Z-matrix of the N, CA and C atoms (Angstrom, degrees):
N
C 1 1.449
C 2 1.527 1 109.28
N 3 1.310 2 115.94 1 125.81
C 4 1.458 3 121.06 2 179.89
C 5 1.525 4 109.71 3 -82.02
N 6 1.315 5 115.33 4 139.32
C 7 1.461 6 120.90 5 -179.97
C 8 1.520 7 109.62 6 -92.76
N 9 1.331 8 116.46 7 134.12
C 10 1.459 9 121.67 8 179.54
C 11 1.520 10 108.75 9 -85.30
N 12 1.353 11 117.66 10 112.05
C 13 1.456 12 121.24 11 179.85
C 14 1.520 13 111.79 12 -103.74
N 15 1.324 14 116.55 13 -3.52
C 16 1.460 15 120.79 14 -180.00
C 17 1.523 16 109.90 15 -83.10
N 18 1.319 17 116.64 16 143.10
C 19 1.465 18 121.59 17 179.25
C 20 1.525 19 112.11 18 -97.32
N 21 1.327 20 117.32 19 10.40
C 22 1.470 21 121.02 20 -177.79
C 23 1.523 22 110.56 21 -71.92
N 24 1.330 23 115.88 22 139.29
C 25 1.457 24 123.39 23 176.57
C 26 1.528 25 108.75 24 -115.61
N 27 1.338 26 118.25 25 161.02
C 28 1.466 27 119.79 26 176.28
C 29 1.528 28 111.42 27 -62.05
N 30 1.318 29 115.70 28 142.49
C 31 1.457 30 122.53 29 176.91
C 32 1.524 31 107.53 30 -86.49
N 33 1.326 32 117.59 31 125.20
C 34 1.461 33 121.38 32 179.38
C 35 1.526 34 109.02 33 -115.61
N 36 1.319 35 115.61 34 133.87
C 37 1.466 36 121.70 35 -179.96
C 38 1.528 37 109.15 36 -141.50
N 39 1.316 38 115.65 37 164.20
C 40 1.463 39 121.84 38 171.63
C 41 1.520 40 108.27 39 -101.44
N 42 1.332 41 116.76 40 122.97
C 43 1.459 42 121.12 41 172.78
C 44 1.527 43 106.80 42 -86.27
N 45 1.313 44 117.01 43 131.19
C 46 1.464 45 121.63 44 -176.41
C 47 1.521 46 111.31 45 -111.81
N 48 1.326 47 116.22 46 131.49
C 49 1.458 48 121.66 47 175.58
C 50 1.519 49 109.37 48 -86.35
N 51 1.313 50 116.10 49 177.55
C 52 1.471 51 120.47 50 177.87
C 53 1.529 52 110.83 51 -62.96
N 54 1.344 53 116.82 52 -30.57
C 55 1.464 54 121.52 53 178.50
C 56 1.529 55 111.31 54 -85.83
N 57 1.325 56 117.06 55 8.95
C 58 1.470 57 124.28 56 176.69
C 59 1.528 58 112.59 57 67.16
N 60 1.347 59 117.46 58 26.60
C 61 1.458 60 120.80 59 173.48
C 62 1.523 61 107.78 60 -77.70
N 63 1.337 62 116.80 61 134.58
C 64 1.459 63 121.76 62 -178.32
C 65 1.527 64 110.00 63 -98.76
N 66 1.335 65 116.27 64 131.85
C 67 1.459 66 123.07 65 175.68
C 68 1.517 67 107.16 66 -128.25
N 69 1.330 68 116.85 67 124.39
C 70 1.465 69 121.14 68 -178.89
C 71 1.527 70 110.40 69 -68.70
N 72 1.331 71 115.75 70 140.56
C 73 1.457 72 121.71 71 178.57
C 74 1.524 73 108.72 72 -136.63
N 75 1.337 74 117.21 73 144.90
C 76 1.469 75 121.86 74 179.11
C 77 1.515 76 109.92 75 -126.90
N 78 1.336 77 116.41 76 140.65
C 79 1.465 78 122.88 77 171.12
C 80 1.522 79 107.06 78 -120.80
N 81 1.329 80 116.22 79 118.22
C 82 1.456 81 120.64 80 -179.35
C 83 1.526 82 109.80 81 -84.43
N 84 1.345 83 118.21 82 150.50
C 85 1.467 84 119.98 83 176.94
C 86 1.523 85 110.27 84 -68.30
N 87 1.325 86 115.62 85 150.38
C 88 1.461 87 122.36 86 -177.94
C 89 1.534 88 109.18 87 -83.71
N 90 1.347 89 116.34 88 85.33
C 91 1.460 90 121.37 89 -176.60
C 92 1.525 91 110.69 90 -83.68
N 93 1.335 92 115.26 91 135.72
C 94 1.458 93 122.50 92 -179.49
C 95 1.526 94 108.88 93 -127.07
N 96 1.334 95 116.81 94 146.12
C 97 1.462 96 121.16 95 174.06
C 98 1.523 97 108.63 96 -86.28
N 99 1.336 98 116.31 97 123.95
C 100 1.467 99 121.98 98 178.42
C 101 1.513 100 108.59 99 -135.77
N 102 1.342 101 116.42 100 152.08
C 103 1.451 102 121.24 101 176.26
C 104 1.521 103 109.14 102 -93.92
N 105 1.331 104 115.98 103 124.36
C 106 1.457 105 122.76 104 177.66
C 107 1.520 106 106.87 105 -127.03
N 108 1.327 107 116.37 106 118.16
C 109 1.471 108 122.27 107 -178.85
C 110 1.537 109 111.63 108 55.23
N 111 1.326 110 117.31 109 38.33
C 112 1.455 111 122.36 110 177.36
C 113 1.521 112 115.17 111 81.73
N 114 1.331 113 118.43 112 -1.59
C 115 1.463 114 121.71 113 179.31
C 116 1.524 115 109.23 114 -112.31
N 117 1.340 116 116.37 115 141.94
C 118 1.458 117 121.31 116 177.98
C 119 1.520 118 109.00 117 -85.29
N 120 1.339 119 115.54 118 124.92
C 121 1.465 120 121.07 119 -179.25
C 122 1.513 121 109.27 120 -129.98
N 123 1.341 122 115.79 121 157.72
C 124 1.461 123 121.98 122 174.78
C 125 1.525 124 108.05 123 -98.68
N 126 1.316 125 116.56 124 118.80
C 127 1.457 126 121.91 125 175.73
C 128 1.520 127 108.26 126 -132.61
N 129 1.318 128 116.28 127 160.25
C 130 1.455 129 119.43 128 179.48
C 131 1.525 130 109.48 129 -72.80
N 132 1.316 131 115.84 130 158.73
C 133 1.464 132 121.38 131 179.75
C 134 1.520 133 110.36 132 -61.99
N 135 1.328 134 118.26 133 -35.52
C 136 1.469 135 121.85 134 178.84
C 137 1.524 136 110.53 135 -64.64
N 138 1.347 137 117.33 136 -42.32
C 139 1.468 138 121.29 137 178.26
C 140 1.521 139 110.59 138 -66.23
N 141 1.337 140 117.32 139 -39.22
C 142 1.454 141 121.25 140 179.28
C 143 1.533 142 110.89 141 -65.07
N 144 1.322 143 115.94 142 -37.07
C 145 1.468 144 121.21 143 178.85
C 146 1.536 145 110.78 144 -66.03
N 147 1.329 146 116.58 145 -38.79
C 148 1.464 147 120.83 146 178.94
C 149 1.525 148 111.77 147 -67.64
N 150 1.345 149 116.55 148 -33.67
C 151 1.473 150 120.58 149 -178.22
C 152 1.519 151 111.60 150 -72.33
N 153 1.314 152 117.43 151 -31.53
C 154 1.478 153 121.02 152 -175.81
C 155 1.512 154 112.30 153 -74.87
């Protein structure tokens, strides 16, 4: 089981139509499994890119 070390949460927004109707929308973080110091962890793709 990979441990999630990232503190990122899903981004929630209201999508608005022309009639101003609000619809909730979520964008989840792009979590990737990577090995760090021999342990498998879940980190975001942006964090993984910075580490490389």
